[in-house]
PDBQT receptor file of N, H, CA, C and O in Angstrom, charges set to zero:
ATOM      1  N   MET A   1     -15.750 -26.062  20.833  1.00  0.00    +0.000 N 
ATOM      2  CA  MET A   1     -15.802 -25.126  19.996  1.00  0.00    +0.000 C 
ATOM      3  C   MET A   1     -14.650 -25.701  18.795  1.00  0.00    +0.000 C 
ATOM      4  O   MET A   1     -13.457 -25.400  18.838  1.00  0.00    +0.000 OA
ATOM      5  N   LEU A   2     -15.227 -26.523  17.802  1.00  0.00    +0.000 N 
ATOM      6  H   LEU A   2     -16.196 -26.767  17.767  1.00  0.00    +0.000 HD
ATOM      7  CA  LEU A   2     -14.829 -27.263  16.838  1.00  0.00    +0.000 C 
ATOM      8  C   LEU A   2     -13.212 -27.969  17.143  1.00  0.00    +0.000 C 
ATOM      9  O   LEU A   2     -12.266 -28.066  16.361  1.00  0.00    +0.000 OA
ATOM     10  N   GLY A   3     -13.315 -28.374  18.494  1.00  0.00    +0.000 N 
ATOM     11  H   GLY A   3     -14.083 -28.295  19.130  1.00  0.00    +0.000 HD
ATOM     12  CA  GLY A   3     -12.139 -28.959  18.847  1.00  0.00    +0.000 C 
ATOM     13  C   GLY A   3     -10.814 -28.464  19.149  1.00  0.00    +0.000 C 
ATOM     14  O   GLY A   3      -9.847 -29.179  19.412  1.00  0.00    +0.000 OA
ATOM     15  N   PHE A   4     -10.825 -26.962  19.088  1.00  0.00    +0.000 N 
ATOM     16  H   PHE A   4     -11.611 -26.382  18.875  1.00  0.00    +0.000 HD
ATOM     17  CA  PHE A   4      -9.937 -26.121  19.729  1.00  0.00    +0.000 C 
ATOM     18  C   PHE A   4      -9.554 -26.547  21.148  1.00  0.00    +0.000 C 
ATOM     19  O   PHE A   4     -10.208 -27.341  21.824  1.00  0.00    +0.000 OA
ATOM     20  N   ALA A   5      -8.475 -25.964  21.515  1.00  0.00    +0.000 N 
ATOM     21  H   ALA A   5      -7.943 -25.319  20.967  1.00  0.00    +0.000 HD
ATOM     22  CA  ALA A   5      -7.992 -26.190  22.916  1.00  0.00    +0.000 C 
ATOM     23  C   ALA A   5      -8.520 -25.161  23.617  1.00  0.00    +0.000 C 
ATOM     24  O   ALA A   5      -8.945 -25.563  24.700  1.00  0.00    +0.000 OA
ATOM     25  N   ASP A   6      -8.667 -24.037  23.457  1.00  0.00    +0.000 N 
ATOM     26  H   ASP A   6      -8.321 -23.709  22.577  1.00  0.00    +0.000 HD
ATOM     27  CA  ASP A   6      -9.053 -23.205  24.057  1.00  0.00    +0.000 C 
ATOM     28  C   ASP A   6      -9.529 -22.016  23.165  1.00  0.00    +0.000 C 
ATOM     29  O   ASP A   6      -9.264 -22.070  21.964  1.00  0.00    +0.000 OA
ATOM     30  N   PHE A   7     -10.264 -20.863  23.701  1.00  0.00    +0.000 N 
ATOM     31  H   PHE A   7     -10.479 -20.818  24.677  1.00  0.00    +0.000 HD
ATOM     32  CA  PHE A   7     -11.015 -19.902  23.109  1.00  0.00    +0.000 C 
ATOM     33  C   PHE A   7      -9.866 -19.174  22.200  1.00  0.00    +0.000 C 
ATOM     34  O   PHE A   7      -9.796 -19.285  20.976  1.00  0.00    +0.000 OA
ATOM     35  N   GLY A   8      -8.992 -18.419  23.005  1.00  0.00    +0.000 N 
ATOM     36  H   GLY A   8      -9.048 -18.328  24.000  1.00  0.00    +0.000 HD
ATOM     37  CA  GLY A   8      -7.684 -17.941  22.281  1.00  0.00    +0.000 C 
ATOM     38  C   GLY A   8      -7.431 -18.442  20.729  1.00  0.00    +0.000 C 
ATOM     39  O   GLY A   8      -7.549 -17.794  19.689  1.00  0.00    +0.000 OA
ATOM     40  N   ALA A   9      -7.047 -19.813  20.926  1.00  0.00    +0.000 N 
ATOM     41  H   ALA A   9      -6.951 -20.339  21.770  1.00  0.00    +0.000 HD
ATOM     42  CA  ALA A   9      -7.070 -20.441  19.370  1.00  0.00    +0.000 C 
ATOM     43  C   ALA A   9      -7.805 -20.212  18.271  1.00  0.00    +0.000 C 
ATOM     44  O   ALA A   9      -7.525 -19.978  17.095  1.00  0.00    +0.000 OA
ATOM     45  N   PHE A  10      -9.220 -20.374  19.137  1.00  0.00    +0.000 N 
ATOM     46  H   PHE A  10      -9.448 -20.564  20.092  1.00  0.00    +0.000 HD
ATOM     47  CA  PHE A  10     -10.462 -20.266  18.041  1.00  0.00    +0.000 C 
ATOM     48  C   PHE A  10     -10.679 -19.112  17.535  1.00  0.00    +0.000 C 
ATOM     49  O   PHE A  10     -11.195 -19.032  16.420  1.00  0.00    +0.000 OA
ATOM     50  N   LEU A  11     -10.276 -17.823  18.358  1.00  0.00    +0.000 N 
ATOM     51  H   LEU A  11      -9.857 -17.887  19.264  1.00  0.00    +0.000 HD
ATOM     52  CA  LEU A  11     -10.440 -16.668  18.023  1.00  0.00    +0.000 C 
ATOM     53  C   LEU A  11      -9.472 -16.419  17.138  1.00  0.00    +0.000 C 
ATOM     54  O   LEU A  11      -9.792 -15.740  16.162  1.00  0.00    +0.000 OA
ATOM     55  N   GLY A  12      -8.298 -16.818  17.233  1.00  0.00    +0.000 N 
ATOM     56  H   GLY A  12      -8.038 -17.370  18.025  1.00  0.00    +0.000 HD
ATOM     57  CA  GLY A  12      -7.076 -16.670  16.167  1.00  0.00    +0.000 C 
ATOM     58  C   GLY A  12      -7.493 -17.184  14.866  1.00  0.00    +0.000 C 
ATOM     59  O   GLY A  12      -7.222 -16.613  13.809  1.00  0.00    +0.000 OA
ATOM     60  N   TYR A  13      -8.095 -18.172  14.948  1.00  0.00    +0.000 N 
ATOM     61  H   TYR A  13      -8.314 -18.635  15.806  1.00  0.00    +0.000 HD
ATOM     62  CA  TYR A  13      -8.283 -18.582  13.368  1.00  0.00    +0.000 C 
ATOM     63  C   TYR A  13      -9.441 -17.993  12.741  1.00  0.00    +0.000 C 
ATOM     64  O   TYR A  13      -9.495 -17.854  11.519  1.00  0.00    +0.000 OA
ATOM     65  N   VAL A  14     -10.518 -17.584  13.641  1.00  0.00    +0.000 N 
ATOM     66  H   VAL A  14     -10.474 -17.697  14.634  1.00  0.00    +0.000 HD
ATOM     67  CA  VAL A  14     -11.791 -16.974  12.863  1.00  0.00    +0.000 C 
ATOM     68  C   VAL A  14     -11.283 -15.343  12.900  1.00  0.00    +0.000 C 
ATOM     69  O   VAL A  14     -11.981 -14.616  12.193  1.00  0.00    +0.000 OA
ATOM     70  N   LEU A  15     -10.292 -14.742  13.541  1.00  0.00    +0.000 N 
ATOM     71  H   LEU A  15      -9.724 -15.332  14.115  1.00  0.00    +0.000 HD
ATOM     72  CA  LEU A  15     -10.228 -13.322  13.138  1.00  0.00    +0.000 C 
ATOM     73  C   LEU A  15      -9.125 -13.453  11.849  1.00  0.00    +0.000 C 
ATOM     74  O   LEU A  15      -9.245 -12.549  11.022  1.00  0.00    +0.000 OA
ATOM     75  N   THR A  16      -8.363 -14.177  11.646  1.00  0.00    +0.000 N 
ATOM     76  H   THR A  16      -8.266 -14.912  12.317  1.00  0.00    +0.000 HD
ATOM     77  CA  THR A  16      -7.385 -14.762  10.290  1.00  0.00    +0.000 C 
ATOM     78  C   THR A  16      -8.364 -14.709   9.136  1.00  0.00    +0.000 C 
ATOM     79  O   THR A  16      -8.180 -14.064   8.104  1.00  0.00    +0.000 OA
ATOM     80  N   ILE A  17      -9.615 -15.589   9.466  1.00  0.00    +0.000 N 
ATOM     81  H   ILE A  17      -9.764 -16.113  10.305  1.00  0.00    +0.000 HD
ATOM     82  CA  ILE A  17     -10.457 -15.609   8.239  1.00  0.00    +0.000 C 
ATOM     83  C   ILE A  17     -11.030 -14.243   7.796  1.00  0.00    +0.000 C 
ATOM     84  O   ILE A  17     -11.069 -13.716   6.685  1.00  0.00    +0.000 OA
ATOM     85  N   LEU A  18     -11.413 -13.880   8.865  1.00  0.00    +0.000 N 
ATOM     86  H   LEU A  18     -11.381 -14.308   9.768  1.00  0.00    +0.000 HD
ATOM     87  CA  LEU A  18     -12.566 -12.470   8.724  1.00  0.00    +0.000 C 
ATOM     88  C   LEU A  18     -11.502 -11.418   8.012  1.00  0.00    +0.000 C 
ATOM     89  O   LEU A  18     -11.897 -10.675   7.114  1.00  0.00    +0.000 OA
ATOM     90  N   VAL A  19     -10.139 -11.402   8.464  1.00  0.00    +0.000 N 
ATOM     91  H   VAL A  19      -9.818 -12.007   9.193  1.00  0.00    +0.000 HD
ATOM     92  CA  VAL A  19      -9.234 -10.384   7.877  1.00  0.00    +0.000 C 
ATOM     93  C   VAL A  19      -9.062 -10.713   6.692  1.00  0.00    +0.000 C 
ATOM     94  O   VAL A  19      -9.228  -9.792   5.892  1.00  0.00    +0.000 OA
ATOM     95  N   THR A  20      -8.800 -11.645   6.293  1.00  0.00    +0.000 N 
ATOM     96  H   THR A  20      -8.665 -12.392   6.943  1.00  0.00    +0.000 HD
ATOM     97  CA  THR A  20      -8.738 -12.170   4.791  1.00  0.00    +0.000 C 
ATOM     98  C   THR A  20      -9.708 -11.725   3.909  1.00  0.00    +0.000 C 
ATOM     99  O   THR A  20      -9.538 -11.050   2.894  1.00  0.00    +0.000 OA
ATOM    100  N   ILE A  21     -10.831 -12.194   4.418  1.00  0.00    +0.000 N 
ATOM    101  H   ILE A  21     -10.969 -12.742   5.243  1.00  0.00    +0.000 HD
ATOM    102  CA  ILE A  21     -12.242 -11.866   3.497  1.00  0.00    +0.000 C 
ATOM    103  C   ILE A  21     -12.401 -10.061   3.483  1.00  0.00    +0.000 C 
ATOM    104  O   ILE A  21     -12.875  -9.430   2.538  1.00  0.00    +0.000 OA
ATOM    105  N   LEU A  22     -11.916  -9.499   4.682  1.00  0.00    +0.000 N 
ATOM    106  H   LEU A  22     -11.532 -10.011   5.449  1.00  0.00    +0.000 HD
ATOM    107  CA  LEU A  22     -11.897  -8.183   4.513  1.00  0.00    +0.000 C 
ATOM    108  C   LEU A  22     -11.009  -7.613   3.469  1.00  0.00    +0.000 C 
ATOM    109  O   LEU A  22     -11.360  -6.668   2.762  1.00  0.00    +0.000 OA
ATOM    110  N   CYS A  23      -9.775  -8.237   3.376  1.00  0.00    +0.000 N 
ATOM    111  H   CYS A  23      -9.490  -9.004   3.951  1.00  0.00    +0.000 HD
ATOM    112  CA  CYS A  23      -8.805  -7.667   2.658  1.00  0.00    +0.000 C 
ATOM    113  C   CYS A  23      -8.869  -7.799   1.378  1.00  0.00    +0.000 C 
ATOM    114  O   CYS A  23      -8.339  -6.957   0.654  1.00  0.00    +0.000 OA
ATOM    115  N   ILE A  24      -9.632  -9.045   0.791  1.00  0.00    +0.000 N 
ATOM    116  H   ILE A  24     -10.063  -9.729   1.380  1.00  0.00    +0.000 HD
ATOM    117  CA  ILE A  24     -10.263  -9.590  -0.401  1.00  0.00    +0.000 C 
ATOM    118  C   ILE A  24     -11.323  -8.734  -0.887  1.00  0.00    +0.000 C 
ATOM    119  O   ILE A  24     -11.423  -8.600  -2.107  1.00  0.00    +0.000 OA
ATOM    120  N   VAL A  25     -12.205  -8.079  -0.047  1.00  0.00    +0.000 N 
ATOM    121  H   VAL A  25     -12.123  -8.189   0.943  1.00  0.00    +0.000 HD
ATOM    122  CA  VAL A  25     -13.324  -7.374  -0.438  1.00  0.00    +0.000 C 
ATOM    123  C   VAL A  25     -12.957  -5.820  -0.695  1.00  0.00    +0.000 C 
ATOM    124  O   VAL A  25     -13.561  -5.159  -1.540  1.00  0.00    +0.000 OA
ATOM    125  N   TYR A  26     -11.975  -5.322   0.058  1.00  0.00    +0.000 N 
ATOM    126  H   TYR A  26     -11.485  -5.859   0.744  1.00  0.00    +0.000 HD
ATOM    127  CA  TYR A  26     -11.286  -3.936  -0.071  1.00  0.00    +0.000 C 
ATOM    128  C   TYR A  26     -10.450  -3.976  -1.178  1.00  0.00    +0.000 C 
ATOM    129  O   TYR A  26     -10.490  -2.995  -1.921  1.00  0.00    +0.000 OA
ATOM    130  N   GLY A  27      -9.547  -5.079  -1.511  1.00  0.00    +0.000 N 
ATOM    131  H   GLY A  27      -9.515  -5.876  -0.908  1.00  0.00    +0.000 HD
ATOM    132  CA  GLY A  27      -9.125  -4.903  -2.970  1.00  0.00    +0.000 C 
ATOM    133  C   GLY A  27      -9.962  -5.128  -4.220  1.00  0.00    +0.000 C 
ATOM    134  O   GLY A  27      -9.520  -4.745  -5.303  1.00  0.00    +0.000 OA
ATOM    135  N   PHE A  28     -11.065  -5.685  -4.138  1.00  0.00    +0.000 N 
ATOM    136  H   PHE A  28     -11.424  -5.996  -3.258  1.00  0.00    +0.000 HD
ATOM    137  CA  PHE A  28     -12.186  -5.832  -5.184  1.00  0.00    +0.000 C 
ATOM    138  C   PHE A  28     -12.468  -4.531  -5.272  1.00  0.00    +0.000 C 
ATOM    139  O   PHE A  28     -12.240  -4.053  -6.383  1.00  0.00    +0.000 OA
ATOM    140  N   LEU A  29     -12.976  -3.653  -4.304  1.00  0.00    +0.000 N 
ATOM    141  H   LEU A  29     -13.162  -4.042  -3.401  1.00  0.00    +0.000 HD
ATOM    142  CA  LEU A  29     -13.712  -2.630  -4.404  1.00  0.00    +0.000 C 
ATOM    143  C   LEU A  29     -12.720  -1.448  -4.867  1.00  0.00    +0.000 C 
ATOM    144  O   LEU A  29     -13.189  -0.424  -5.364  1.00  0.00    +0.000 OA
ATOM    145  N   ASN A  30     -11.429  -1.608  -4.702  1.00  0.00    +0.000 N 
ATOM    146  H   ASN A  30     -11.048  -2.440  -4.298  1.00  0.00    +0.000 HD
ATOM    147  CA  ASN A  30     -10.389  -0.439  -5.093  1.00  0.00    +0.000 C 
ATOM    148  C   ASN A  30      -9.591  -1.062  -6.248  1.00  0.00    +0.000 C 
ATOM    149  O   ASN A  30      -8.430  -0.658  -6.330  1.00  0.00    +0.000 OA
ATOM    150  N   TRP A  31      -9.949  -1.880  -7.068  1.00  0.00    +0.000 N 
ATOM    151  H   TRP A  31     -10.891  -2.207  -7.002  1.00  0.00    +0.000 HD
ATOM    152  CA  TRP A  31      -9.101  -2.412  -8.201  1.00  0.00    +0.000 C 
ATOM    153  C   TRP A  31      -8.460  -1.365  -8.982  1.00  0.00    +0.000 C 
ATOM    154  O   TRP A  31      -7.269  -1.241  -9.264  1.00  0.00    +0.000 OA
ATOM    155  N   ASN A  32      -9.457  -0.633  -9.285  1.00  0.00    +0.000 N 
ATOM    156  H   ASN A  32     -10.426  -0.734  -9.056  1.00  0.00    +0.000 HD
ATOM    157  CA  ASN A  32      -8.998   0.401 -10.637  1.00  0.00    +0.000 C 
ATOM    158  C   ASN A  32      -9.289   1.435 -10.073  1.00  0.00    +0.000 C 
ATOM    159  O   ASN A  32      -9.913   2.122 -10.882  1.00  0.00    +0.000 OA
ATOM    160  N   ASN A  33      -9.149   2.139  -8.759  1.00  0.00    +0.000 N 
ATOM    161  H   ASN A  33      -8.642   1.581  -8.102  1.00  0.00    +0.000 HD
ATOM    162  CA  ASN A  33      -9.280   3.236  -8.302  1.00  0.00    +0.000 C 
ATOM    163  C   ASN A  33      -8.028   3.838  -8.307  1.00  0.00    +0.000 C 
ATOM    164  O   ASN A  33      -7.183   3.531  -7.467  1.00  0.00    +0.000 OA
ATOM    165  N   ASP A  34      -7.772   4.887  -9.404  1.00  0.00    +0.000 N 
ATOM    166  H   ASP A  34      -8.458   5.137 -10.087  1.00  0.00    +0.000 HD
ATOM    167  CA  ASP A  34      -6.704   5.802  -9.628  1.00  0.00    +0.000 C 
ATOM    168  C   ASP A  34      -6.310   6.572  -8.468  1.00  0.00    +0.000 C 
ATOM    169  O   ASP A  34      -5.146   6.967  -8.413  1.00  0.00    +0.000 OA
ATOM    170  N   GLY A  35      -7.121   6.843  -7.528  1.00  0.00    +0.000 N 
ATOM    171  H   GLY A  35      -8.067   6.522  -7.572  1.00  0.00    +0.000 HD
ATOM    172  CA  GLY A  35      -6.782   7.705  -6.728  1.00  0.00    +0.000 C 
ATOM    173  C   GLY A  35      -6.602   9.171  -7.134  1.00  0.00    +0.000 C 
ATOM    174  O   GLY A  35      -6.955   9.552  -8.250  1.00  0.00    +0.000 OA
ATOM    175  N   GLU A  36      -5.970  10.121  -6.094  1.00  0.00    +0.000 N 
ATOM    176  H   GLU A  36      -5.683   9.811  -5.187  1.00  0.00    +0.000 HD
ATOM    177  CA  GLU A  36      -5.609  11.764  -6.516  1.00  0.00    +0.000 C 
ATOM    178  C   GLU A  36      -4.396  11.693  -7.271  1.00  0.00    +0.000 C 
ATOM    179  O   GLU A  36      -3.457  11.051  -6.801  1.00  0.00    +0.000 OA
ATOM    180  N   PRO A  37      -4.275  12.337  -8.514  1.00  0.00    +0.000 N 
ATOM    181  CA  PRO A  37      -2.877  12.494  -9.247  1.00  0.00    +0.000 C 
ATOM    182  C   PRO A  37      -1.832  13.075  -8.370  1.00  0.00    +0.000 C 
ATOM    183  O   PRO A  37      -2.107  13.837  -7.443  1.00  0.00    +0.000 OA
ATOM    184  N   VAL A  38      -0.615  12.698  -8.680  1.00  0.00    +0.000 N 
ATOM    185  H   VAL A  38      -0.392  12.079  -9.433  1.00  0.00    +0.000 HD
ATOM    186  CA  VAL A  38       0.435  12.877  -7.734  1.00  0.00    +0.000 C 
ATOM    187  C   VAL A  38       1.345  14.052  -8.481  1.00  0.00    +0.000 C 
ATOM    188  O   VAL A  38       2.016  13.719  -9.458  1.00  0.00    +0.000 OA
ATOM    189  N   SER A  39       1.365  15.474  -8.000  1.00  0.00    +0.000 N 
ATOM    190  H   SER A  39       0.821  15.745  -7.206  1.00  0.00    +0.000 HD
ATOM    191  CA  SER A  39       2.091  16.345  -8.835  1.00  0.00    +0.000 C 
ATOM    192  C   SER A  39       3.560  16.726  -8.190  1.00  0.00    +0.000 C 
ATOM    193  O   SER A  39       3.597  17.224  -7.065  1.00  0.00    +0.000 OA
ATOM    194  N   PRO A  40       4.206  16.594  -8.586  1.00  0.00    +0.000 N 
ATOM    195  CA  PRO A  40       5.719  17.003  -8.246  1.00  0.00    +0.000 C 
ATOM    196  C   PRO A  40       5.650  18.192  -7.456  1.00  0.00    +0.000 C 
ATOM    197  O   PRO A  40       5.105  19.203  -7.898  1.00  0.00    +0.000 OA
ATOM    198  N   SER A  41       6.276  18.132  -6.071  1.00  0.00    +0.000 N 
ATOM    199  H   SER A  41       6.719  17.310  -5.712  1.00  0.00    +0.000 HD
ATOM    200  CA  SER A  41       6.465  19.132  -5.288  1.00  0.00    +0.000 C 
ATOM    201  C   SER A  41       7.876  20.249  -6.069  1.00  0.00    +0.000 C 
ATOM    202  O   SER A  41       8.597  19.995  -7.033  1.00  0.00    +0.000 OA
ATOM    203  N   GLU A  42       7.838  21.419  -5.227  1.00  0.00    +0.000 N 
ATOM    204  H   GLU A  42       7.251  21.626  -4.444  1.00  0.00    +0.000 HD
ATOM    205  CA  GLU A  42       8.657  22.470  -5.417  1.00  0.00    +0.000 C 
ATOM    206  C   GLU A  42      10.291  21.751  -5.556  1.00  0.00    +0.000 C 
ATOM    207  O   GLU A  42      11.017  21.761  -6.550  1.00  0.00    +0.000 OA
ATOM    208  N   SER A  43      10.513  21.250  -4.436  1.00  0.00    +0.000 N 
ATOM    209  H   SER A  43       9.923  21.241  -3.629  1.00  0.00    +0.000 HD
ATOM    210  CA  SER A  43      11.772  20.329  -4.026  1.00  0.00    +0.000 C 
ATOM    211  C   SER A  43      12.152  19.433  -5.115  1.00  0.00    +0.000 C 
ATOM    212  O   SER A  43      13.304  19.434  -5.549  1.00  0.00    +0.000 OA
ATOM    213  N   ASP A  44      11.223  18.652  -5.586  1.00  0.00    +0.000 N 
ATOM    214  H   ASP A  44      10.287  18.651  -5.233  1.00  0.00    +0.000 HD
ATOM    215  CA  ASP A  44      11.355  17.534  -6.618  1.00  0.00    +0.000 C 
ATOM    216  C   ASP A  44      11.683  18.483  -8.126  1.00  0.00    +0.000 C 
ATOM    217  O   ASP A  44      12.356  17.894  -8.971  1.00  0.00    +0.000 OA
ATOM    218  N   ILE A  45      11.275  19.741  -8.410  1.00  0.00    +0.000 N 
ATOM    219  H   ILE A  45      10.728  20.220  -7.723  1.00  0.00    +0.000 HD
ATOM    220  CA  ILE A  45      11.236  20.123  -9.490  1.00  0.00    +0.000 C 
ATOM    221  C   ILE A  45      12.796  21.112  -9.564  1.00  0.00    +0.000 C 
ATOM    222  O   ILE A  45      13.333  21.574 -10.571  1.00  0.00    +0.000 OA
ATOM    223  N   LEU A  46      13.147  21.190  -8.430  1.00  0.00    +0.000 N 
ATOM    224  H   LEU A  46      12.711  20.815  -7.611  1.00  0.00    +0.000 HD
ATOM    225  CA  LEU A  46      14.562  21.824  -8.119  1.00  0.00    +0.000 C 
ATOM    226  C   LEU A  46      15.629  20.965  -8.151  1.00  0.00    +0.000 C 
ATOM    227  O   LEU A  46      16.737  21.298  -8.570  1.00  0.00    +0.000 OA
ATOM    228  N   TRP A  47      15.350  19.862  -7.724  1.00  0.00    +0.000 N 
ATOM    229  H   TRP A  47      14.450  19.592  -7.384  1.00  0.00    +0.000 HD
ATOM    230  CA  TRP A  47      16.279  18.734  -7.915  1.00  0.00    +0.000 C 
ATOM    231  C   TRP A  47      16.480  18.203  -9.068  1.00  0.00    +0.000 C 
ATOM    232  O   TRP A  47      17.581  17.839  -9.481  1.00  0.00    +0.000 OA
ATOM    233  N   GLU A  48      15.290  18.114  -9.745  1.00  0.00    +0.000 N 
ATOM    234  H   GLU A  48      14.395  18.410  -9.410  1.00  0.00    +0.000 HD
ATOM    235  CA  GLU A  48      15.311  17.871 -11.210  1.00  0.00    +0.000 C 
ATOM    236  C   GLU A  48      16.435  18.620 -12.361  1.00  0.00    +0.000 C 
ATOM    237  O   GLU A  48      17.222  18.168 -13.193  1.00  0.00    +0.000 OA
ATOM    238  N   LYS A  49      16.020  20.060 -11.892  1.00  0.00    +0.000 N 
ATOM    239  H   LYS A  49      15.380  20.427 -11.216  1.00  0.00    +0.000 HD
ATOM    240  CA  LYS A  49      16.685  20.914 -12.516  1.00  0.00    +0.000 C 
ATOM    241  C   LYS A  49      18.340  20.861 -12.215  1.00  0.00    +0.000 C 
ATOM    242  O   LYS A  49      19.224  20.950 -13.067  1.00  0.00    +0.000 OA
ATOM    243  N   GLU A  50      18.493  20.709 -10.911  1.00  0.00    +0.000 N 
ATOM    244  H   GLU A  50      17.775  20.637 -10.219  1.00  0.00    +0.000 HD
ATOM    245  CA  GLU A  50      20.069  20.817 -10.935  1.00  0.00    +0.000 C 
ATOM    246  C   GLU A  50      20.563  19.537 -11.425  1.00  0.00    +0.000 C 
ATOM    247  O   GLU A  50      21.660  19.565 -11.982  1.00  0.00    +0.000 OA
ATOM    248  N   GLU A  51      19.911  18.330 -11.315  1.00  0.00    +0.000 N 
ATOM    249  H   GLU A  51      19.019  18.307 -10.862  1.00  0.00    +0.000 HD
ATOM    250  CA  GLU A  51      20.429  17.285 -11.652  1.00  0.00    +0.000 C 
ATOM    251  C   GLU A  51      20.598  17.414 -13.473  1.00  0.00    +0.000 C 
ATOM    252  O   GLU A  51      21.468  16.771 -14.061  1.00  0.00    +0.000 OA
ATOM    253  N   LYS A  52      19.843  18.134 -14.040  1.00  0.00    +0.000 N 
ATOM    254  H   LYS A  52      19.136  18.657 -13.562  1.00  0.00    +0.000 HD
ATOM    255  CA  LYS A  52      19.713  18.165 -15.477  1.00  0.00    +0.000 C 
ATOM    256  C   LYS A  52      21.308  19.158 -15.596  1.00  0.00    +0.000 C 
ATOM    257  O   LYS A  52      22.207  18.755 -16.335  1.00  0.00    +0.000 OA
ATOM    258  N   GLU A  53      21.445  20.278 -14.882  1.00  0.00    +0.000 N 
ATOM    259  H   GLU A  53      20.715  20.605 -14.282  1.00  0.00    +0.000 HD
ATOM    260  CA  GLU A  53      22.651  20.866 -15.003  1.00  0.00    +0.000 C 
ATOM    261  C   GLU A  53      24.116  20.434 -14.649  1.00  0.00    +0.000 C 
ATOM    262  O   GLU A  53      25.136  21.070 -14.914  1.00  0.00    +0.000 OA
ATOM    263  N   ILE A  54      24.022  19.185 -13.972  1.00  0.00    +0.000 N 
ATOM    264  H   ILE A  54      23.194  18.669 -13.757  1.00  0.00    +0.000 HD
ATOM    265  CA  ILE A  54      24.985  18.428 -13.597  1.00  0.00    +0.000 C 
ATOM    266  C   ILE A  54      25.446  17.494 -14.601  1.00  0.00    +0.000 C 
ATOM    267  O   ILE A  54      26.608  17.249 -14.928  1.00  0.00    +0.000 OA
ATOM    268  N   ASP A  55      24.124  16.901 -15.139  1.00  0.00    +0.000 N 
ATOM    269  H   ASP A  55      23.181  17.099 -14.873  1.00  0.00    +0.000 HD
ATOM    270  CA  ASP A  55      24.718  15.927 -16.502  1.00  0.00    +0.000 C 
ATOM    271  C   ASP A  55      24.972  16.764 -17.335  1.00  0.00    +0.000 C 
ATOM    272  O   ASP A  55      25.844  16.209 -18.004  1.00  0.00    +0.000 OA
ATOM    273  N   GLU A  56      24.750  18.056 -17.899  1.00  0.00    +0.000 N 
ATOM    274  H   GLU A  56      24.042  18.506 -17.356  1.00  0.00    +0.000 HD
ATOM    275  CA  GLU A  56      25.287  18.704 -18.845  1.00  0.00    +0.000 C 
ATOM    276  C   GLU A  56      26.708  19.208 -18.680  1.00  0.00    +0.000 C 
ATOM    277  O   GLU A  56      27.570  19.295 -19.555  1.00  0.00    +0.000 OA
ATOM    278  N   THR A  57      26.784  19.492 -17.521  1.00  0.00    +0.000 N 
ATOM    279  H   THR A  57      26.084  19.421 -16.811  1.00  0.00    +0.000 HD
ATOM    280  CA  THR A  57      28.272  19.948 -16.949  1.00  0.00    +0.000 C 
ATOM    281  C   THR A  57      29.130  18.496 -17.198  1.00  0.00    +0.000 C 
ATOM    282  O   THR A  57      30.173  18.685 -17.825  1.00  0.00    +0.000 OA
ATOM    283  N   LEU A  58      28.906  17.261 -16.865  1.00  0.00    +0.000 N 
ATOM    284  H   LEU A  58      28.059  17.107 -16.356  1.00  0.00    +0.000 HD
ATOM    285  CA  LEU A  58      29.726  16.259 -16.879  1.00  0.00    +0.000 C 
ATOM    286  C   LEU A  58      29.625  15.724 -18.483  1.00  0.00    +0.000 C 
ATOM    287  O   LEU A  58      30.696  15.349 -18.959  1.00  0.00    +0.000 OA
ATOM    288  N   GLY A  59      28.810  15.677 -19.081  1.00  0.00    +0.000 N 
ATOM    289  H   GLY A  59      27.940  15.982 -18.694  1.00  0.00    +0.000 HD
ATOM    290  CA  GLY A  59      28.345  14.901 -20.259  1.00  0.00    +0.000 C 
ATOM    291  C   GLY A  59      28.493  15.863 -21.659  1.00  0.00    +0.000 C 
ATOM    292  O   GLY A  59      28.161  15.413 -22.756  1.00  0.00    +0.000 OA
TER     293      GLY A  59
C-alpha cells in the first residue's frame, strides 16, 4: 500500500486527507451563511441595565 509499514499508518494518512477535504467543502458551502440572528436574553438586558446604573453612580 504505497510503501507504508502497516495498514494503520495508511489509514491515518487517508483519513487525514479526507477530513481536510471535507472541512474545506463545508467551509466553502457555509462561507457567507449568517445563521440565526442572536437576540439578547433577559439576563443580558438586566446585566446591561445594572451596569449602566453603576457607571452613572461612579462617573
